[in-house]
C-alpha positions in Angstrom: -61.5 -10.8 -101.4 -63.5 -13.9 -102.4 -67.1 -12.5 -102.2 -68.5 -16.0 -102.6 -66.6 -17.4 -99.6 -67.6 -14.3 -97.6 -71.3 -14.9 -98.6 -71.4 -18.4 -97.2 -73.0 -17.3 -93.8 -75.8 -15.7 -95.9 -76.3 -18.8 -97.9 -76.9 -20.8 -94.7 -79.2 -18.1 -93.3 -81.4 -18.4 -96.3 -81.4 -22.2 -96.2 -82.5 -21.8 -92.5 -85.3 -19.5 -93.6 -86.4 -22.0 -96.3 -86.4 -24.8 -93.7 -88.6 -22.7 -91.4 -90.9 -22.1 -94.4 -91.0 -25.9 -94.9 -91.9 -26.4 -91.2 -94.7 -23.8 -91.3 -96.2 -24.8 -94.6 -95.6 -28.6 -94.4 -94.3 -28.6 -97.9 -91.5 -31.1 -98.6 -88.7 -28.9 -99.9 -85.7 -30.6 -98.2 -84.5 -34.1 -97.5 -81.5 -34.2 -95.1 -79.5 -36.7 -97.2 -80.0 -34.7 -100.4 -79.2 -31.4 -98.7 -76.0 -32.8 -97.3 -75.0 -34.2 -100.7 -75.7 -30.8 -102.3 -73.6 -28.9 -99.7 -70.8 -31.5 -99.9 -70.6 -31.0 -103.7 -70.3 -27.3 -103.0 -67.5 -27.8 -100.5 -65.6 -30.1 -102.9 -65.9 -27.4 -105.6 -64.8 -24.5 -103.4 -61.8 -26.4 -102.0 -60.6 -27.8 -105.3 -61.2 -24.4 -106.9 -58.1 -23.2 -104.9 -56.1 -25.0 -107.6 -58.5 -25.2 -110.6 -59.2 -21.5 -110.5 -55.5 -20.9 -111.1 -56.2 -21.9 -114.7 -58.7 -19.0 -115.0 -56.6 -16.5 -113.1 -53.3 -17.2 -115.0 -55.0 -17.3 -118.4 -56.9 -14.1 -117.8 -54.0 -12.3 -116.3 -51.7 -13.3 -119.2 -54.1 -12.3 -121.9 -54.8 -8.9 -120.2 -51.1 -8.1 -119.9 -50.0 -9.3 -123.3 -52.9 -9.2 -125.7 -55.4 -6.5 -124.6 -56.4 -4.0 -127.2 -57.8 -1.4 -124.7 -57.4 -0.4 -121.1 -60.9 0.0 -119.7 -61.0 2.1 -116.5 -63.3 1.2 -113.7 -66.4 3.5 -113.8 -69.9 2.7 -112.8 -71.0 2.4 -116.4 -68.0 0.2 -117.4 -68.8 -2.2 -114.5 -72.5 -2.4 -115.7 -71.3 -3.1 -119.2 -68.9 -5.7 -117.7 -71.8 -7.4 -115.8 -73.8 -7.6 -119.1 -70.8 -9.0 -120.9 -70.0 -11.6 -118.3 -73.7 -12.7 -118.3 -73.7 -12.8 -122.1 -70.6 -15.1 -122.2 -72.0 -17.1 -119.3 -75.2 -17.8 -121.4 -73.1 -19.4 -124.1 -71.0 -21.4 -121.7 -74.2 -22.6 -120.0 -76.0 -23.4 -123.2 -73.1 -25.3 -124.7 -72.6 -27.1 -121.3 -76.1 -28.5 -122.0 -75.8 -29.1 -125.7 -72.3 -30.5 -126.1 -71.8 -34.0 -124.6 -68.2 -33.6 -123.3 -69.1 -30.2 -121.7 -72.2 -31.6 -120.0 -70.2 -33.7 -117.6 -68.7 -30.4 -116.1 -72.2 -29.1 -115.3 -74.4 -32.1 -114.8 -73.7 -32.2 -111.1 -75.7 -29.0 -110.6 -78.8 -30.6 -112.1 -78.7 -34.0 -110.4 -80.7 -33.1 -107.3 -84.3 -34.2 -107.5 -85.4 -31.4 -105.1 -85.3 -27.7 -105.7 -84.2 -25.4 -102.8 -81.4 -23.1 -101.8 -79.0 -25.9 -101.1 -79.2 -26.9 -104.8 -77.5 -23.6 -105.7 -74.4 -24.9 -103.8 -74.3 -28.2 -105.7 -71.6 -27.5 -108.2 -69.2 -29.6 -110.2 -65.5 -29.6 -109.3 -64.7 -29.7 -113.0 -66.7 -26.8 -114.3 -64.0 -24.2 -114.1 -61.9 -26.2 -116.6 -64.6 -25.6 -119.2 -66.0 -22.2 -118.2 -62.6 -20.4 -117.9 -62.1 -20.1 -121.6 -65.4 -18.4 -122.3 -64.3 -15.3 -120.4 -61.0 -14.6 -122.0 -62.5 -12.1 -124.6 -63.0 -9.7 -121.6 -59.3 -9.7 -120.9 -58.6 -9.2 -124.6 -60.9 -6.2 -124.6 -59.1 -4.7 -121.6 -61.2 -5.3 -118.4 -58.8 -5.6 -115.5 -58.4 -8.8 -113.6 -59.7 -7.3 -110.4 -62.8 -5.9 -112.1 -63.6 -9.2 -113.7 -63.2 -11.3 -110.5 -65.4 -8.9 -108.5 -68.2 -8.6 -111.1 -68.1 -12.3 -112.0 -68.6 -13.1 -108.3 -71.6 -10.8 -108.2 -73.1 -12.4 -111.3 -72.6 -15.8 -109.6 -74.1 -14.7 -106.2 -77.2 -13.4 -108.0 -78.0 -17.0 -109.0 -78.3 -18.3 -105.5 -81.7 -16.8 -104.6 -83.4 -18.1 -107.7 -83.1 -21.7 -106.5 -86.3 -21.8 -104.5 -90.0 -22.7 -104.7 -91.0 -20.2 -102.0 -91.3 -17.5 -104.7 -93.7 -18.2 -107.6 -93.9 -15.1 -109.9 -92.5 -11.6 -109.7 -93.7 -8.4 -111.5 -94.0 -8.8 -115.2 -91.2 -6.3 -116.1 -88.8 -8.1 -113.7 -89.7 -11.5 -115.1 -89.1 -10.1 -118.7 -85.5 -8.9 -118.0 -84.1 -10.9 -115.2 -83.7 -14.6 -114.4 -86.1 -15.5 -111.6 -87.1 -18.6 -109.5 -89.8 -19.3 -112.0 -87.5 -19.2 -115.0 -84.8 -21.2 -113.3 -87.2 -23.9 -112.1 -87.8 -24.5 -115.8 -84.1 -24.8 -116.4 -83.8 -27.5 -113.7 -86.6 -29.6 -115.0 -86.2 -33.1 -116.4 -89.5 -32.9 -118.3 -89.0 -33.1 -122.1 -90.8 -29.8 -122.8 -88.5 -27.9 -120.5 -85.1 -29.4 -121.2 -82.3 -27.1 -122.4 -84.3 -23.9 -121.7 -83.5 -20.7 -119.8 -79.7 -20.7 -119.7 -79.3 -17.1 -118.5 -77.5 -16.3 -115.3 -78.6 -12.9 -114.1 -80.6 -11.9 -117.2 -83.2 -13.9 -119.1 -83.1 -11.6 -122.1 -80.4 -13.7 -123.8 -82.8 -16.7 -123.9 -85.5 -14.5 -125.3 -83.1 -13.3 -128.0 -81.7 -16.7 -129.0 -84.8 -18.8 -128.8 -84.2 -20.8 -125.7 -86.8 -19.2 -123.4 -89.6 -21.2 -121.9 -92.3 -20.0 -119.5 -93.1 -22.1 -116.4 -96.5 -23.8 -117.0 -97.0 -27.4 -115.6 -95.7 -28.8 -112.4 -92.0 -29.6 -112.7 -90.0 -32.7 -112.0 -86.4 -31.9 -111.1 -83.2 -33.8 -111.7 -81.5 -35.3 -114.8 -83.0 -37.8 -117.2 -80.5 -40.5 -116.0 -80.5 -40.2 -112.2 -77.1 -40.6 -110.6 -78.6 -42.4 -107.5 -75.7 -41.8 -105.2 -74.6 -39.6 -102.4 -70.9 -40.3 -103.2 -69.4 -36.9 -104.3 -66.6 -38.7 -106.3 -69.2 -40.8 -108.2 -71.4 -37.7 -108.6 -68.6 -35.8 -110.4 -67.3 -38.6 -112.6 -70.2 -41.0 -113.2 -71.2 -39.2 -116.5 -67.7 -39.3 -117.8 -67.4 -43.0 -117.0 -70.6 -43.5 -119.1 -69.3 -41.2 -121.9 -65.9 -43.0 -121.9 -67.6 -46.4 -122.3 -69.6 -44.9 -125.2 -66.4 -43.7 -126.9 -64.9 -47.2 -126.7 -68.0 -48.8 -128.2 -68.2 -46.3 -131.1 -66.5 -46.8 -134.4 -64.2 -44.5 -136.5 -65.2 -40.9 -136.5 -68.2 -41.7 -134.2 -65.7 -41.8 -131.3 -65.3 -38.0 -131.8 -68.9 -37.3 -132.6 -70.2 -38.7 -129.3 -68.0 -36.1 -127.6 -69.0 -32.9 -129.5 -72.6 -33.7 -130.6 -75.7 -33.0 -128.5 -75.8 -34.6 -125.1 -77.2 -38.1 -125.4 -76.3 -38.6 -129.1 -75.4 -42.1 -130.1 -74.9 -43.7 -133.5 -77.8 -45.9 -134.7 -75.8 -49.1 -134.3 -75.5 -48.3 -130.5 -79.2 -47.6 -130.2 -79.6 -44.1 -131.6 -80.0 -40.9 -129.6 -81.2 -41.1 -126.0 -84.4 -39.1 -125.8 -85.8 -37.7 -122.6 -89.0 -39.4 -121.4 -91.9 -38.2 -119.1 -91.4 -39.3 -115.5 -93.9 -42.0 -114.7 -96.3 -41.5 -111.7 -94.8 -44.5 -109.8 -91.2 -43.0 -110.0 -89.5 -42.8 -106.6 -86.7 -40.3 -105.8 -83.4 -41.8 -104.7 -83.7 -41.6 -100.9 -81.2 -43.9 -99.2 -80.5 -42.9 -95.6 -78.0 -43.8 -93.0 -79.2 -46.5 -90.6 -80.0 -45.9 -87.0 -77.4 -44.1 -84.9 -75.1 -43.7 -87.9 -77.4 -41.0 -89.2 -76.6 -39.0 -86.0 -72.9 -39.5 -86.5 -72.9 -38.4 -90.1 -74.8 -35.3 -89.2 -72.4 -34.4 -86.4 -69.4 -35.1 -88.8 -71.0 -32.9 -91.5 -71.6 -30.0 -89.1 -68.0 -30.2 -87.7 -66.7 -30.3 -91.3 -68.6 -27.1 -92.2 -66.7 -25.3 -89.4 -63.4 -26.8 -90.5 -64.0 -25.8 -94.1 -65.0 -22.3 -93.2 -61.7 -22.0 -91.2 -59.7 -23.5 -94.0 -61.1 -21.2 -96.7 -60.4 -18.2 -94.6 -56.7 -19.0 -94.2 -55.9 -20.9 -97.4 -54.4 -17.9 -99.2 -51.7 -17.7 -96.5 -50.9 -21.5 -96.7 -48.3 -23.2 -98.9 -49.4 -25.3 -101.9 -48.5 -28.4 -99.9 -50.6 -27.4 -96.9 -53.5 -26.5 -99.1 -53.3 -29.9 -100.8 -53.2 -31.8 -97.6 -56.2 -30.0 -96.2 -58.2 -30.4 -99.4 -57.5 -34.1 -99.5 -58.6 -34.5 -95.9 -61.8 -32.6 -96.5 -62.6 -34.6 -99.7 -62.0 -37.8 -97.7 -64.5 -36.7 -95.1 -67.0 -35.9 -97.8 -66.5 -39.3 -99.4 -67.0 -41.1 -96.1 -70.2 -39.2 -95.3 -71.7 -40.4 -98.6 -70.5 -43.9 -98.0 -71.8 -44.1 -94.4 -75.2 -42.8 -95.5 -75.3 -45.5 -98.2 -74.0 -48.1 -95.7 -71.2 -49.1 -98.1 -69.2 -52.1 -96.7 -65.9 -50.2 -96.8 -67.2 -47.1 -95.2 -66.4 -48.0 -91.5 -62.8 -49.0 -92.2 -62.3 -45.9 -94.4 -63.6 -43.6 -91.6 -61.4 -45.2 -88.9 -58.4 -44.9 -91.3 -59.4 -41.3 -92.1 -59.4 -40.3 -88.4 -56.0 -41.9 -87.9 -54.4 -40.3 -91.0 -56.0 -36.9 -90.2 -54.3 -37.0 -86.8 -50.9 -37.9 -88.4 -51.2 -35.2 -91.0 -52.2 -32.5 -88.6 -49.3 -33.4 -86.3 -46.9 -33.1 -89.2 -48.4 -29.8 -90.4 -48.2 -28.3 -86.9 -44.8 -29.9 -86.0 -43.3 -26.5 -85.3 -46.2 -25.2 -83.2 -46.5 -24.9 -79.5 -47.0 -28.0 -77.3 -50.5 -27.1 -76.3 -51.6 -27.2 -80.0 -50.2 -30.7 -80.4 -51.9 -31.8 -77.2 -55.2 -30.3 -78.3 -54.9 -32.2 -81.7 -54.2 -35.4 -79.9 -57.1 -35.1 -77.4 -59.6 -34.1 -80.1 -58.5 -37.0 -82.3 -58.8 -39.5 -79.5 -62.2 -38.2 -78.5 -63.4 -38.3 -82.1 -62.0 -41.9 -82.5 -63.9 -43.0 -79.4 -67.1 -41.2 -80.5 -67.0 -43.0 -83.8 -66.4 -46.4 -82.2 -69.3 -45.8 -79.8 -71.7 -44.9 -82.6 -70.5 -47.8 -84.7 -71.1 -50.3 -81.8 -74.6 -48.8 -81.0 -75.5 -48.9 -84.7 -74.4 -52.6 -85.1 -76.6 -53.5 -82.1 -79.5 -51.5 -83.6 -79.1 -53.3 -87.0 -78.9 -56.7 -85.2 -82.1 -56.0 -83.3 -83.9 -55.1 -86.5 -82.7 -58.2 -88.2 -83.8 -60.3 -85.1 -87.3 -58.8 -85.2 -87.5 -59.5 -89.0 -86.4 -63.1 -88.5 -88.9 -63.6 -85.6 -91.8 -62.4 -87.9 -90.7 -64.9 -90.6 
């Protein structure tokens, strides 16, 4: 069983608790647009992982069955050792994902949010598995079974959810010394120069203490990356860094084309301006905070909530579906995510894309359920028509709203 998928209701319960804490304390922990962007990134990662995780599964399974030197039985102490080993290897993946330019693109998504809350834990790159998978193969070589690895790796990942919060300041000294905590991880998510590339541990912070990458939380922290992505578009969020890196490779000369890929993140040859160094955030800096206009904000929120239900249902049945069915559902989900970001940012193509998406979704669902009973086809048709009309209604109201705002602005001028 996928423990991470089964834990999704708990994730949202904790997000709800944090939202209630924000309401009671009046602290600004969440912004709706940023929270939706974070969760959309997580949805994109979980759905695409249906295919990308195959790389990890197949590689691990093959090494275990053909190259292992021991066969380690499942006991309570072997599982504890496995947890330590997974976290140890995760430390090096995580550290190199920060320190090697080409790896950073597979992890940068997780750091782009300029807020720090439980929803940030869900903000994951759809590309990370392609890099992280190779770091865990030594465990298969040693002889830890595939089922043991998958279960313990999920536990190690789940631990890291609760440390993405500002509700908890410091825990007892012994706990802070051994384990990763909200305080330690806030440092890790900082864009302040003194904190960058520190505290890479997942469950345990002892690796950072051992290898010299530990930093205590001191001053107030500014979150995000040094070059803000400034977008809610999940596709752009995942690939913007690689677009920039690709352009840098094209500009570089000779062996520098390779150096910009494997050297420290931000390295550039002197003739291209030299290394990019992090700078202190200026007091006048404003977080990216573009919001959907008027009634379209309500529509995107409704679409987002409905998508959450659809994704939960899809993830629960995806193991029983064919590869083609999985692919179709994934593409439709990614299209919804893309449109939500575009509608929030009022992109010119967003309205046509959403109308086309509703139509194509109807056609795809009718094809996928072609052998089903008549009432299922009728239900799909009715729901699609209703959704189409709802969107047109919101679009019309929103256009009237924008026109009225523009008229008032012109009258003032």
